C-alpha positions in Angstrom: -6.1 27.2 30.3 -3.8 25.7 32.9 -1.7 22.8 31.6 -2.3 23.7 27.9 0.6 23.7 25.5 0.4 26.2 22.6 2.8 26.3 19.6 3.1 29.2 17.2 4.6 29.1 13.7 5.4 31.7 11.2 3.5 32.0 7.9 5.5 34.6 6.1 5.7 37.5 8.5 2.6 36.5 10.4 2.7 34.3 13.5 -0.2 31.8 13.9 -1.2 29.3 16.5 -0.7 25.7 15.5 -4.2 24.1 15.7 -2.9 20.9 17.3 0.4 21.1 19.1 0.5 17.3 19.5 0.6 16.7 15.7 3.4 19.3 15.4 5.6 17.8 18.1 4.7 14.1 17.9 3.7 13.3 14.4 1.8 10.0 14.7 2.7 7.2 12.4 2.5 4.1 14.5 3.6 0.8 13.0 6.0 -1.9 14.0 5.7 -4.5 16.8 3.3 -3.3 19.5 2.7 0.1 18.0 -0.7 1.5 16.7 -2.5 4.8 16.7 -5.8 5.8 18.5 -7.9 8.9 17.8 -8.7 9.8 21.5 -10.7 12.5 23.1 -8.7 14.7 25.5 -10.4 17.7 27.1 -13.1 17.7 24.4 -10.6 17.6 21.5 -9.7 14.6 19.4 -6.0 13.8 19.1 -4.3 10.9 17.3 -2.0 9.3 19.9 0.6 6.5 19.5 0.0 3.4 21.7 3.1 1.3 22.3 3.3 -2.0 24.0 6.1 -4.5 24.9 6.4 -7.9 26.5 9.6 -9.3 27.9 10.6 -12.8 26.9 9.3 -15.4 29.4 11.5 -15.7 32.5 12.9 -19.1 33.1 14.1 -20.8 36.3 16.2 -18.7 38.6 15.8 -15.4 36.6 14.2 -12.5 38.4 10.5 -12.5 38.6 8.6 -10.5 36.0 7.4 -7.1 37.1 3.7 -6.3 37.4 2.2 -4.8 34.2 3.1 -1.1 33.8 0.8 1.5 32.3 1.7 5.0 31.3 -0.9 7.5 30.0 -3.8 5.2 30.8 -5.1 3.7 34.1 -3.8 0.5 35.5 -7.4 -0.8 35.4 -7.5 -0.2 31.6 -4.3 -2.2 31.2 -5.6 -5.0 33.4 -8.9 -5.2 31.6 -7.1 -5.4 28.2 -4.8 -8.2 29.5 -7.8 -10.1 31.0 -9.6 -10.0 27.6 -6.5 -11.2 25.8 -6.1 -14.0 28.3 -9.7 -15.0 27.7 -9.5 -14.8 23.9 -5.9 -15.8 22.9 -4.6 -17.8 25.8 -2.1 -15.1 26.6 0.0 -16.0 29.7 1.7 -13.0 31.3 2.7 -14.7 34.5 6.4 -14.9 33.7 6.6 -11.8 31.4 6.9 -8.1 32.1 4.3 -6.0 30.2 4.6 -2.3 29.5 2.1 -0.1 27.7 2.3 3.6 27.0 -0.1 6.0 25.4 2.2 8.9 24.4 0.8 12.4 25.0 2.0 15.9 25.5 1.5 17.7 28.7 0.8 16.5 32.2 -2.9 15.7 32.1 -4.2 12.8 34.2 -4.4 9.4 32.7 -6.5 9.1 29.5 -9.9 7.7 30.4 -11.5 7.6 26.9 -13.1 4.1 26.6 -12.7 4.1 22.9 -9.0 3.3 23.3 -9.8 -0.2 24.5 -9.5 -1.8 21.1 -6.2 -0.1 20.4 -4.8 -1.4 23.6 -5.8 -5.0 22.5 -4.2 -4.6 19.1 -0.9 -3.1 20.5 -0.7 -5.8 23.2 -1.5 -8.7 20.9 1.1 -7.5 18.4 3.7 -7.2 21.1 2.9 -10.5 22.7 3.2 -12.4 19.4 6.0 -10.2 18.0 3.9 -9.3 14.9 4.7 -6.1 13.1 1.8 -3.7 12.3 1.8 -1.4 9.3 2.3 2.4 9.8 -0.6 4.8 9.7 -3.1 2.4 11.2 -5.5 3.6 13.9 -7.9 1.5 16.0 -11.0 2.8 17.8 -13.6 1.0 19.9 -14.8 0.6 23.4 -15.0 -3.1 24.5 -17.7 -4.7 26.6 -16.7 -7.1 29.4 -17.2 -10.0 27.0 -15.0 -8.5 24.3 -17.7 -7.0 21.9 -16.7 -3.8 20.1 -19.3 -1.2 21.1 -20.6 1.5 18.8 -19.0 4.9 19.2 -21.3 8.0 18.9 -18.3 10.3 18.0 -16.6 7.8 15.6 -17.1 10.3 12.8 -15.1 13.0 14.6 -12.4 10.4 15.4 -12.2 9.4 11.7 -12.0 13.0 10.5 -9.1 13.6 12.9 -7.4 10.4 11.8 -7.7 11.4 8.2 -6.2 14.9 8.9 -3.3 13.1 10.7 -2.4 11.0 7.7 -3.9 7.8 9.0 -4.6 5.5 6.1 -6.4 2.5 7.7 -8.8 2.5 10.6 -10.1 -0.6 12.4 -13.3 0.0 14.4 -17.0 -0.7 15.1 -19.7 -1.1 12.5 -22.2 1.7 11.7 -19.7 4.4 11.1 -19.8 6.9 8.2 -16.3 6.6 6.7 -14.7 9.7 5.1 -13.1 9.3 1.6 -9.5 8.5 1.8 -9.8 6.1 4.8 -9.7 2.3 4.4 -12.0 1.1 7.1 -12.2 -2.4 8.6 -15.2 -3.3 10.7 -14.6 -5.5 13.7 -17.3 -6.7 16.1 -15.2 -8.4 18.9 -11.8 -9.2 20.3 -11.5 -12.2 17.9 -11.9 -9.8 15.0 -9.2 -7.5 16.4 -6.9 -10.5 16.9 -7.6 -11.8 13.3 -6.6 -8.4 12.0 -3.3 -8.5 13.9 -2.4 -12.0 12.7 
């Protein structure tokens, strides 16, 4: 298919296709300030992707004005929605701060439009805004309603299986999910729950 990256590796004298090229090239660990993982659907396949956010220090006085929020790998609308929810639920002020958020992916596909990345954006942005470090191997899933409720995800099981196979240890997500053995799962129901986990 056009735009698809394929990697092969040798097993003895036999060459085999690597099942997920993203895992081979960009092993996902996440962790640190503003960095978390998200099991996202891309072209019908689940991939664990790093989400990285950063905030500049507040600009003072005569300093140059902060740039508008910058999104890479997601739509500007997704970033604006996440920032609006954070402003509503944690009094986050971005007026004098530059905000950057990137969902790292391989290839040149269009922006990721999987709504289940919403909760991961909130966690990465809150961590970056408050300069709080997140542990490695943590993934976040969940679509958010306009009032900040974490919605159920009909394919959460597939996302959790992919997270487990990508060495994710902890997943934060909606209730009503069958959790595979080997994953520590934390249920959150709203933005406040996501923020409590970050803090």
